[in-house]
C-alpha positions as CSV (number, residue, x, y, z in Angstrom):
1,M,90.6,101.7,120.5
2,T,94.3,101.7,121.4
3,S,96.6,104.7,121.3
4,R,99.3,103.0,119.1
5,F,99.5,106.0,116.9
6,G,99.8,108.5,119.8
7,G,102.1,111.4,118.9
8,R,102.2,110.4,115.2
9,T,100.8,112.3,112.2
10,A,99.4,111.1,108.9
11,I,98.5,112.6,105.6
12,V,95.6,110.8,103.9
13,T,94.7,111.9,100.4
14,G,91.3,111.6,98.9
15,A,89.9,111.6,102.4
16,S,86.7,113.7,102.4
17,R,84.5,110.5,102.2
18,G,84.6,106.8,101.7
19,I,87.7,104.8,102.1
20,G,90.0,107.8,102.7
21,L,87.8,109.2,105.5
22,A,87.5,105.8,107.1
23,I,91.2,105.5,107.2
24,A,91.6,108.9,108.7
25,Q,89.0,108.1,111.3
26,R,90.7,104.8,112.3
27,L,94.0,106.6,112.7
28,V,92.5,109.4,114.8
29,D,90.7,106.8,116.9
30,E,94.0,105.2,117.6
31,G,95.7,108.4,118.6
32,A,97.0,110.0,115.4
33,R,96.7,113.5,114.1
34,V,95.8,113.7,110.4
35,C,95.8,116.0,107.5
36,V,93.1,115.1,105.0
37,T,93.1,116.2,101.4
38,A,90.5,116.2,98.5
39,R,89.1,118.6,96.0
40,G,86.0,119.7,97.8
41,A,86.6,122.3,100.5
42,E,83.1,121.9,102.1
43,A,83.3,118.2,102.2
44,L,86.7,118.4,103.9
45,E,85.4,120.8,106.5
46,E,82.7,118.3,107.4
47,A,85.3,115.6,107.5
48,V,87.4,117.6,110.0
49,K,84.3,117.9,112.2
50,T,83.7,114.2,112.0
51,L,87.3,113.5,113.0
52,G,87.1,115.7,116.1
53,G,88.1,119.2,115.0
54,P,91.5,120.9,114.7
55,D,93.2,119.2,117.6
56,H,92.9,116.0,115.7
57,A,92.6,116.9,112.0
58,I,93.3,119.6,109.5
59,A,92.2,119.8,105.8
60,V,93.9,121.1,102.8
61,P,91.7,121.2,99.7
62,G,93.2,120.8,96.2
63,K,93.8,118.5,93.3
64,A,95.9,115.5,94.2
65,D,98.1,115.9,91.1
66,D,98.8,119.6,91.6
67,P,102.3,120.0,92.9
68,A,101.4,123.3,94.6
69,H,98.6,121.6,96.5
70,Q,101.0,118.9,97.5
71,D,103.5,121.4,98.8
72,A,100.8,123.3,100.7
73,A,99.5,120.1,102.4
74,I,103.0,119.0,103.4
75,A,103.8,122.5,104.8
76,A,100.4,122.8,106.7
77,T,100.9,119.4,108.3
78,L,104.3,120.2,109.6
79,D,103.1,123.6,110.8
80,A,100.1,122.1,112.6
81,F,101.5,118.9,114.0
82,G,105.3,119.0,113.6
83,S,105.8,115.7,111.7
84,I,104.7,113.4,108.8
85,D,105.1,109.9,110.2
86,M,102.6,108.2,108.0
87,F,101.3,108.8,104.5
88,V,98.4,107.2,102.7
89,N,98.0,107.5,98.9
90,N,94.3,107.0,98.5
91,T,93.3,109.3,95.7
92,G,92.2,107.5,92.5
93,I,90.0,108.4,89.5
94,N,88.3,106.4,86.7
95,P,86.4,108.8,84.5
96,V,85.9,106.2,81.6
97,Y,84.3,102.8,81.1
98,G,84.7,100.6,78.1
99,R,87.3,98.7,76.0
100,M,90.9,99.9,76.2
101,V,91.1,99.8,72.4
102,D,88.5,102.6,72.3
103,L,90.0,104.5,75.2
104,D,90.2,108.3,75.0
105,L,93.9,109.0,75.4
106,D,93.4,112.3,77.1
107,A,91.3,110.5,79.8
108,A,94.1,107.9,80.0
109,R,96.7,110.6,80.6
110,K,94.6,112.1,83.4
111,I,94.2,108.6,85.0
112,F,97.9,108.1,84.9
113,E,98.7,111.5,86.3
114,V,96.4,111.2,89.3
115,N,96.7,107.5,90.1
116,V,100.4,107.0,89.4
117,L,102.5,110.2,89.0
118,S,100.8,112.1,91.8
119,A,101.4,109.1,94.1
120,V,105.1,109.2,93.4
121,S,105.2,112.9,93.8
122,W,103.5,112.9,97.2
123,V,106.0,110.3,98.4
124,Q,108.9,112.3,97.1
125,K,107.7,115.4,99.0
126,A,106.9,113.6,102.2
127,H,110.2,111.8,102.2
128,K,112.2,115.0,101.6
129,A,110.3,117.0,104.2
130,W,110.4,114.5,107.0
131,M,110.7,110.8,106.4
132,A,114.3,110.8,105.0
133,E,115.6,111.9,108.4
134,H,113.0,110.5,110.8
135,G,111.6,107.4,109.1
136,G,107.9,106.5,108.6
137,A,105.4,104.3,106.9
138,I,103.5,104.6,103.7
139,V,100.5,102.8,102.3
140,N,99.3,103.0,98.7
141,V,95.7,102.1,98.0
142,S,95.6,100.1,94.8
143,S,92.8,97.7,93.6
144,V,92.2,94.1,92.7
145,A,91.7,95.5,89.2
146,G,95.5,95.9,89.2
147,T,96.1,92.2,89.8
148,K,94.3,90.8,86.8
149,P,92.4,91.9,83.7
150,A,89.5,94.1,84.5
151,P,87.2,94.5,81.5
152,G,85.6,97.9,81.2
153,I,88.0,99.5,83.6
154,G,91.2,98.2,82.0
155,F,93.3,101.4,82.0
156,Y,92.3,102.1,85.6
157,G,93.5,98.6,86.4
158,A,96.7,99.2,84.5
159,S,97.3,102.3,86.6
160,K,96.7,100.4,89.8
161,A,99.0,97.6,88.6
162,M,101.8,100.2,88.1
163,L,101.1,101.4,91.7
164,L,101.6,97.8,92.9
165,H,105.0,97.8,91.3
166,I,105.9,101.3,92.5
167,T,105.1,100.1,96.0
168,K,107.7,97.4,95.7
169,E,110.3,99.7,94.2
170,L,109.9,102.3,96.9
171,A,110.0,99.7,99.6
172,V,113.5,98.7,98.4
173,E,114.7,102.3,97.9
174,L,113.4,103.7,101.2
175,A,114.4,100.8,103.5
176,P,115.3,100.5,106.3
177,G,113.9,103.8,107.6
178,V,110.6,103.9,105.7
179,R,108.3,101.0,105.1
180,V,106.1,101.0,102.0
181,N,103.1,98.7,101.6
182,G,99.8,98.6,99.8
183,V,96.2,97.4,99.9
184,A,94.2,96.2,96.9
185,P,90.4,96.2,97.7
186,A,87.7,94.5,95.6
187,V,84.3,96.2,95.5
188,V,83.9,98.4,98.5
189,K,80.5,100.2,99.1
190,T,81.4,103.8,98.3
191,K,80.1,106.4,96.0
192,F,83.2,105.9,93.8
193,A,82.3,102.2,93.2
194,S,78.5,102.6,93.2
195,A,78.1,101.7,89.5
196,L,79.5,98.3,90.3
197,Y,76.9,97.2,92.7
198,E,74.0,99.7,93.1
199,G,70.6,98.0,92.5
200,R,72.2,94.5,92.5
201,E,74.2,94.3,95.7
202,E,72.9,90.8,96.6
203,E,73.7,89.5,93.2
204,V,77.3,90.9,93.2
205,A,77.9,89.7,96.8
206,E,77.0,86.1,95.7
207,G,80.5,86.0,94.1
208,Y,82.2,86.6,97.4
209,P,82.9,83.6,99.7
210,L,82.4,85.9,102.7
211,A,78.9,86.7,101.2
212,R,79.2,90.5,101.4
213,L,80.8,93.5,99.7
214,G,83.5,95.4,101.5
215,V,82.9,98.6,103.5
216,P,85.4,101.4,104.0
217,E,86.2,100.2,107.6
218,D,87.5,96.9,106.2
219,V,90.2,98.8,104.3
220,A,90.9,101.2,107.1
221,G,91.7,98.3,109.5
222,A,94.2,96.8,107.1
223,V,95.8,100.2,106.4
224,A,96.1,100.8,110.1
225,F,97.9,97.5,110.6
226,L,100.4,98.2,107.8
227,L,101.2,101.6,109.2
228,S,101.6,100.3,112.8
229,E,104.5,98.7,114.5
230,D,102.6,95.4,114.4
231,A,103.8,95.4,110.7
232,S,107.3,96.5,111.5
233,W,108.8,93.5,109.5
234,V,106.5,94.0,106.5
235,T,107.5,96.1,103.5
236,G,106.9,96.0,99.8
237,R,103.7,93.9,100.2
238,T,100.1,94.5,99.1
239,L,97.3,93.0,101.0
240,V,94.4,91.9,98.8
241,L,91.1,92.8,100.5
242,D,88.5,90.9,98.6
243,G,86.2,88.8,100.7
244,G,87.7,85.8,99.0
245,T,86.3,86.6,95.6
246,T,89.5,86.3,93.6
247,L,89.9,82.8,95.0
248,T,86.9,81.8,92.9
249,G,87.6,83.8,89.8
250,G,85.5,86.9,90.7
251,V,86.1,90.6,90.1
């Protein structure tokens, strides 16, 4: 690995496992220090060990949509590492499955609060605390479900579609000092997406021109690119990471 993120610090939300942890690992492998957040304190402790210990990573447990948790993570990152050069909004929830016309509206409000409002709040806080003066790069983790109708997970898709638009709005507002981009993965082999492929992975993968489902490292590599100076002339864009499946009408 290179050291292209040497001397830089990132906050990665939803990073105790899966895509978030893979992103944090890729950034650490390339020289960054990271603060990882998630709800589970024990899982975060294990994540910090995986990432190389306190010289490379710290953890702040809490709910992503809790403003007090956001403040604590921002403060802890600055105290431990002295900057917030990169931010990755990775937290997302989808507690319901079924038709939108039958959707429990309390569940919908929670999806909106976590997937949309908390993403905006995190950016506001990171910008105020560091990026407004020093610059930086932000990546929002959306979904291909936000790019087209997604039967069964329609409101989740709607929340991710809003995040796609928010990415563009923030890119315009925060330029030129801060770049804001996104990624939109299809099915990635994580616990979060397990209901979409477990027990029938080969069948699901048949719909992907690249003949496999994604793995967390696929997303991590794209996020690292967007955060790096290799993408210094890229802002307001979302990379679709789908193994080609949306080219043939899949997902």
